[in-house]
C-alpha positions as CSV (number, residue, x, y, z in Angstrom):
1,M,-134.2,0.2,22.7
2,T,-133.1,3.6,23.8
3,E,-133.1,6.7,21.6
4,H,-129.7,7.6,20.2
5,R,-129.3,11.1,18.8
6,H,-126.1,13.2,18.4
7,E,-125.4,16.6,17.1
8,S,-124.0,15.1,13.9
9,H,-127.2,13.2,13.0
10,P,-129.0,16.1,11.2
11,A,-125.9,16.5,8.9
12,I,-125.8,12.8,8.2
13,V,-129.5,12.7,7.4
14,K,-129.0,15.6,4.9
15,R,-126.1,13.6,3.2
16,L,-128.3,10.5,3.0
17,N,-131.3,12.5,1.6
18,R,-129.1,14.0,-1.1
19,A,-127.7,10.6,-1.9
20,G,-131.3,9.2,-2.1
21,G,-132.3,12.0,-4.5
22,H,-129.1,11.4,-6.5
23,L,-129.9,7.6,-6.7
24,R,-133.5,8.4,-7.9
25,S,-132.0,10.5,-10.7
26,I,-129.7,7.6,-11.7
27,V,-132.7,5.4,-12.1
28,E,-134.1,8.0,-14.4
29,M,-130.8,8.1,-16.3
30,I,-131.0,4.3,-16.9
31,E,-134.7,4.5,-17.9
32,A,-133.8,7.3,-20.4
33,G,-131.1,5.2,-21.9
34,R,-128.1,7.3,-20.9
35,P,-124.6,5.9,-21.6
36,C,-123.4,3.3,-19.1
37,T,-120.3,5.3,-18.3
38,D,-122.4,8.2,-17.2
39,V,-124.5,6.0,-15.0
40,A,-121.5,4.2,-13.5
41,Q,-119.9,7.6,-12.7
42,Q,-123.0,8.7,-10.9
43,L,-123.4,5.4,-9.1
44,H,-119.8,5.8,-7.9
45,A,-120.7,9.3,-6.5
46,V,-123.7,7.8,-4.6
47,E,-121.5,5.0,-3.2
48,K,-119.0,7.6,-1.9
49,A,-121.7,9.7,-0.4
50,V,-123.2,6.7,1.5
51,A,-119.7,5.6,2.6
52,S,-119.0,9.1,3.9
53,A,-122.2,9.1,5.9
54,K,-121.5,5.7,7.3
55,R,-117.9,6.8,8.3
56,A,-119.3,10.0,9.9
57,L,-121.9,8.0,11.9
58,I,-119.3,5.4,13.1
59,N,-116.8,8.1,14.0
60,D,-119.4,10.0,15.9
61,H,-120.4,6.8,17.8
62,I,-116.8,6.1,18.7
63,D,-116.3,9.8,19.8
64,H,-119.4,10.1,21.9
65,C,-120.7,6.7,22.9
66,L,-117.6,4.7,23.4
67,M,-115.7,7.4,25.1
68,H,-118.4,7.8,27.7
69,A,-119.0,4.1,28.1
70,E,-115.9,3.9,30.3
71,T,-117.4,6.1,32.9
72,N,-121.0,4.8,32.5
73,D,-120.9,1.1,31.8
74,G,-117.3,0.1,32.2
75,V,-114.5,-0.7,29.8
76,G,-115.9,-4.1,29.0
77,S,-119.1,-2.5,27.6
78,A,-117.0,-0.1,25.5
79,V,-115.0,-2.9,24.0
80,E,-118.1,-4.9,23.2
81,E,-119.7,-1.9,21.5
82,F,-116.5,-1.3,19.5
83,R,-116.5,-5.0,18.4
84,T,-120.1,-4.7,17.3
85,I,-119.8,-1.5,15.3
86,S,-116.4,-2.5,13.8
87,K,-118.2,-5.1,11.6
88,Y,-119.5,-2.1,9.6
89,L,-116.2,-0.4,9.0
């Protein structure tokens, strides 16, 4: 497997680290007996953060990898990569 790194990856890692910390605080909220509405609101925020990171990663992949696949591996390869990643949209 080849290494895949893009300029956007450090920002995506930061988003996911923040979401991970936020998720750990939600566990603490549940253990502390905080109201379910508060917990649900915070869970919603974590879901949005993870979805945003996923969207950024997929858009970056489309922008960088698929655009260049036409010149490197051919259109067929680009189409196949798009089919594969579109499962996660």
